[in-house]
C-alpha positions in Angstrom: 16.0 -11.0 -4.3 16.4 -8.4 -1.6 18.0 -9.4 1.7 17.3 -8.1 5.2 20.7 -6.3 5.1 19.6 -4.3 2.0 16.0 -3.8 2.9 14.8 -0.2 3.3 12.7 -0.7 6.5 11.7 3.0 6.5 10.2 2.6 3.0 8.5 -0.7 4.1 7.0 1.1 7.1 5.6 3.9 5.0 4.2 1.6 2.4 2.5 -0.8 4.9 1.2 2.1 7.0 -0.5 3.4 3.9 -2.1 0.0 3.4 -3.2 -0.2 7.1 -6.5 1.6 6.7 -9.8 0.0 5.7 -10.9 3.0 3.5 -7.6 2.9 1.7 -7.9 -0.8 1.0 -11.4 -0.1 -0.4 -10.0 2.6 -2.7 -7.4 0.1 -3.9 -10.1 -2.5 -4.5 -12.1 0.0 -6.5 -9.1 0.8 -8.7 -8.1 -2.8 -9.4 -10.0 -2.7 -12.8 -8.6 0.7 -13.9 -8.5 4.4 -13.1 -11.4 6.3 -11.6 -12.3 9.9 -11.1 -12.5 11.3 -7.6 -16.2 11.8 -7.9 -16.7 8.1 -8.7 -14.7 7.0 -5.7 -16.6 9.4 -3.5 -19.9 8.0 -4.6 -18.7 4.4 -4.4 -17.4 4.8 -0.9 -20.2 7.1 0.3 -17.7 9.5 2.1 -17.1 13.2 1.9 -14.6 14.4 -0.7 -12.2 16.0 1.9 -12.0 12.8 3.8 -11.4 10.8 0.6 -8.7 13.3 -0.5 -6.9 12.8 2.8 -6.7 9.0 2.1 -5.8 9.5 -1.6 -2.9 11.7 -0.5 -1.6 9.1 1.9 -1.8 6.4 -0.9 -0.2 8.7 -3.4 2.7 9.7 -1.0 3.4 6.0 -0.5 3.6 5.5 -4.2 0.6 3.3 -4.4 -1.5 5.6 -6.6 -0.7 7.7 -9.6 -3.0 10.5 -10.7 -3.7 12.5 -13.9 -5.6 15.7 -14.3 -8.1 16.1 -17.2 -9.7 19.5 -17.1 -11.1 20.0 -13.6 -11.2 16.2 -12.9 -8.5 14.1 -11.3 -8.2 10.4 -12.1 -6.4 7.9 -9.9 -4.9 4.5 -10.8 -2.8 1.9 -9.1 1.0 1.9 -9.4 1.6 -1.8 -10.3 5.3 -1.5 -9.5 4.6 -0.6 -5.9 2.6 -3.8 -5.4 5.6 -5.8 -6.7 7.8 -3.9 -4.3 5.4 -4.8 -1.4 5.6 -8.5 -2.4 9.4 -8.3 -2.4 9.4 -6.7 1.0 7.1 -9.3 2.5 9.2 -12.1 1.0 12.2 -10.7 2.9 10.3 -10.8 6.2 8.9 -14.3 5.6 10.2 -16.8 8.2 12.9 -19.0 6.9 12.0 -22.0 9.2 8.7 -23.7 9.5 8.8 -23.8 13.3 10.3 -21.5 15.8 13.6 -22.8 17.2 13.3 -24.3 20.7 15.2 -22.5 23.4 18.4 -24.3 24.1 20.3 -24.3 27.4 22.8 -21.9 25.8 20.3 -19.0 25.8 19.9 -16.7 28.7 
């Protein structure tokens, strides 16, 4: 298991930033059952293709999506390993104690 000393917080920030948008989360939800073409995603989300492309780029740069081209169509799928990475990053940040320590007299 990763420890805080070995955690790449820069990577964690990029990953969680990509997950911090409602449209991107909807894209992820749509891809949970397998890959989809950009046109399918555009229709399902009812957004313009340039706007969707901007979100797909952010997800791809974070390693959350993979893509493949078939003729003039691009198909996107989730990168399962990245979700396992996100779980590991969250487990590093999970509190060790159930309650916050009380302030003792030795603290400022």
